[in-house]
C-alpha positions in Angstrom: 18.8 -1.1 10.0 19.7 -4.7 10.7 16.6 -6.9 10.7 17.5 -8.1 14.2 16.8 -4.5 15.5 13.4 -4.3 13.9 10.4 -4.4 16.3 9.2 -7.8 17.5 12.0 -9.6 15.6 11.8 -12.7 17.9 8.3 -13.4 16.5 8.5 -11.6 13.1 11.9 -12.9 12.0 12.4 -10.0 9.7 14.5 -10.6 6.5 15.6 -8.1 3.8 13.6 -8.3 0.6 16.6 -7.2 -1.5 19.6 -4.9 -1.3 18.9 -1.2 -0.5 18.0 0.8 -3.6 19.3 4.4 -3.9 18.1 7.0 -6.4 17.7 10.7 -7.0 14.7 12.1 -5.3 13.0 13.9 -8.2 9.6 14.2 -6.6 7.8 14.3 -3.2 7.8 10.8 -1.7 4.5 9.8 0.0 5.1 7.7 3.1 1.4 7.0 3.9 -2.0 8.6 3.4 -1.0 11.5 5.7 2.6 12.4 5.1 5.1 13.0 2.3 8.8 13.9 2.2 9.5 17.0 0.2 12.8 18.5 -0.9 15.1 15.5 -0.6 18.0 15.1 -3.1 18.5 11.3 -2.7 16.2 8.5 -1.5 17.3 5.1 -0.3 14.7 2.4 0.3 15.2 -0.9 2.1 12.3 -3.5 2.3 11.9 -6.3 4.8 9.4 -9.1 5.1 8.3 -10.8 8.3 7.5 -14.5 9.0 3.9 -13.2 9.0 4.3 -12.2 5.3 4.0 -8.5 6.2 6.3 -5.8 4.9 8.4 -3.2 6.6 10.0 -0.3 4.7 12.9 2.0 5.7 13.2 5.1 3.6 16.2 7.2 4.1 16.5 10.7 2.5 19.3 13.2 2.2 18.9 16.9 1.8 21.0 19.7 0.6 21.5 20.9 4.1 20.6 20.4 7.7 17.9 23.1 7.8 16.0 21.5 4.9 16.2 18.1 6.6 14.9 19.6 9.9 12.0 21.3 8.0 11.1 18.1 6.3 11.1 16.3 9.7 8.9 19.1 11.2 6.5 18.8 8.2 6.3 15.0 8.7 5.6 15.5 12.4 2.8 18.0 11.6 1.3 15.6 9.1 1.3 12.7 11.6 -0.1 15.0 14.3 -3.2 15.5 12.1 -3.2 12.0 10.7 -6.1 10.8 12.9 -8.4 13.4 11.3 -7.1 12.7 7.8 -7.5 9.0 8.3 -11.1 9.4 9.6 -11.9 11.6 6.6 -10.7 8.9 4.3 -12.7 6.3 6.1 -15.8 8.4 5.9 -15.4 8.9 2.2 -15.0 5.1 1.8 -18.1 4.6 3.9 -16.1 2.8 6.6 -16.4 3.2 10.4 -14.3 6.3 11.4 -12.3 4.4 14.0 -8.7 5.7 13.3 -6.6 6.5 16.3 -3.1 7.9 15.9 -0.9 8.3 19.0 2.7 9.4 19.6 4.3 6.4 21.3 7.9 7.5 21.8 10.3 10.4 21.3 14.0 11.1 21.3 15.9 14.4 20.7 15.9 13.5 17.0 12.9 11.3 16.5 9.2 10.5 17.0 7.3 7.2 16.8 3.6 6.9 16.0 1.0 4.1 16.1 -2.1 4.3 13.9 -4.8 1.8 14.7 -7.6 1.8 12.1 -9.6 0.0 9.5 -7.5 0.9 6.6 -8.8 2.3 3.3 -7.3 0.5 0.3 -4.7 2.4 -1.6 -1.3 3.0 0.1 -2.3 0.8 3.0 -3.7 -2.7 2.7 -7.4 -2.8 3.5 -8.7 -3.9 6.9 -8.2 -3.5 10.6 -4.5 -3.0 11.4 -2.0 -1.1 13.5 0.7 0.8 11.6 3.9 1.8 13.3 5.9 4.8 12.0 9.3 5.8 13.2 10.8 9.2 12.0 14.3 10.3 12.8 16.5 13.1 11.5 20.2 13.7 11.9 22.2 16.5 10.2 21.0 16.5 6.5 19.5 13.0 6.7 16.0 11.8 7.6 14.8 8.2 7.9 11.3 6.7 8.2 10.7 3.1 9.2 7.2 1.8 9.0 5.2 -1.4 9.0 1.6 -2.5 9.7 0.3 -5.5 11.7 -3.1 -6.7 10.5 -5.5 -7.4 13.3 -5.6 -11.0 14.2 -2.1 -11.8 13.0 -1.4 -15.0 14.9 2.0 -14.9 16.8 2.6 -11.1 16.3 3.5 -9.4 19.5 1.7 -6.3 20.7 4.3 -3.6 20.7 4.7 -1.5 23.9 5.8 2.0 24.4 9.2 0.6 25.5 9.4 -1.4 22.3 8.8 1.8 20.2 11.3 3.7 22.4 13.9 1.1 21.8 13.3 1.0 18.1 13.4 4.8 17.8 16.6 4.9 19.9 18.3 2.2 17.8 17.3 4.0 14.5 18.6 7.3 15.8 21.9 5.8 16.9 22.3 4.0 13.6 21.6 7.1 11.6 23.9 9.3 13.6 26.7 6.7 13.4 26.6 6.1 9.7 24.0 7.9 7.6 23.9 5.4 4.7 22.1 7.5 2.2 24.5 10.5 2.8 27.4 8.3 1.7 25.8 6.9 -1.5 24.8 8.6 -4.7 22.6 7.3 -7.4 
């Protein structure tokens, strides 16, 4: 996705970290503490960095067929729909306040956006209070996930609205349906 179409770009001034990297998907790819992509044949990753020095990652996966991609998408949705409980269990095990809240913020025919506000457990996520944004879209045999987190108290970062998430999800779906990049590249 072009950096200009990433959320809050006016303030975040997103820039690519490097060229996208494509490789064979030889294992399940964990997106966060709650969700993993299973069964992909290729995996393309594009990283971005904001003016706030926070990262965003777009992972695009291709599958052998549309049915496998749709199942992977459904599995991700199911995982994100139980992510609040999973996140709170991680917080409890780490002896943190169990404050995680996960909400669906936008949907399209081919995608779903989520926000997870929590005091993050170190590991996959950076520690501390933050709001993570996760956008999932599938089209034909391709699935993409765009995600980033905004640490609490990040000066200058805009609070994303439902309209912002809907716009990002719509742009991501349009881009994926117009030119599924990972489907055209092979490692």
